[in-house]
C-alpha positions in Angstrom: -1.9 8.8 -29.8 1.6 9.9 -30.8 0.5 13.5 -31.5 0.4 14.4 -27.8 3.0 13.9 -25.0 2.2 13.9 -21.4 3.3 16.7 -19.1 4.3 16.1 -15.5 3.9 18.4 -12.5 0.2 19.1 -12.6 -2.7 18.0 -10.3 -4.3 16.2 -13.2 -3.2 14.3 -16.3 -2.3 16.8 -19.0 -1.0 16.3 -22.6 0.4 18.8 -25.1 0.8 18.6 -28.9 3.5 20.2 -31.0 1.0 22.7 -32.3 0.0 23.9 -28.8 -3.2 21.9 -28.2 -3.6 20.8 -24.6 -5.8 18.0 -23.2 -6.8 17.0 -19.7 -9.0 14.2 -18.3 -10.8 14.7 -15.0 -13.0 11.9 -14.0 -15.1 11.1 -17.1 -14.6 14.6 -18.5 -12.1 15.6 -21.1 -11.0 19.2 -21.6 -9.1 20.6 -24.6 -7.8 24.0 -25.6 -6.0 24.8 -28.8 -4.0 27.9 -29.2 -3.6 29.2 -32.8 -0.5 31.4 -32.7 -1.7 33.2 -35.9 -4.9 34.4 -34.2 -3.3 34.9 -30.8 -0.5 37.1 -32.1 -0.5 40.8 -31.2 0.0 43.2 -34.1 2.9 41.7 -36.1 4.5 39.9 -33.2 3.8 36.1 -33.1 2.8 34.4 -29.9 5.6 32.7 -28.2 4.5 30.0 -25.7 6.9 30.5 -22.7 7.0 28.1 -19.8 4.9 30.5 -17.8 2.2 30.8 -20.6 2.1 27.0 -20.8 1.6 26.7 -17.0 -1.1 29.4 -17.1 -2.9 27.7 -20.0 -2.9 24.3 -18.3 -4.0 25.8 -15.0 -7.0 27.5 -16.8 -7.8 24.3 -18.7 -7.8 22.2 -15.5 -9.9 24.8 -13.5 -12.4 25.1 -16.4 -12.8 21.4 -16.9 -13.3 20.9 -13.1 -15.9 23.6 -13.0 -17.8 22.1 -15.9 -17.6 18.6 -14.5 
């Protein structure tokens, strides 16, 4: 739906929502990871999703979904 937008530049189809949920579809399997910045924060510093963290998250999501497939 409109909640997610597709991200380009990855080996598989990947979508991201504004609240940092990520989806992928590999074959008939769908993988999803949601990052709660309140829980993922360290001490009093909120989590900031940099481009590198987004790439790492998506790489992990794709690898895990492939492994489970």
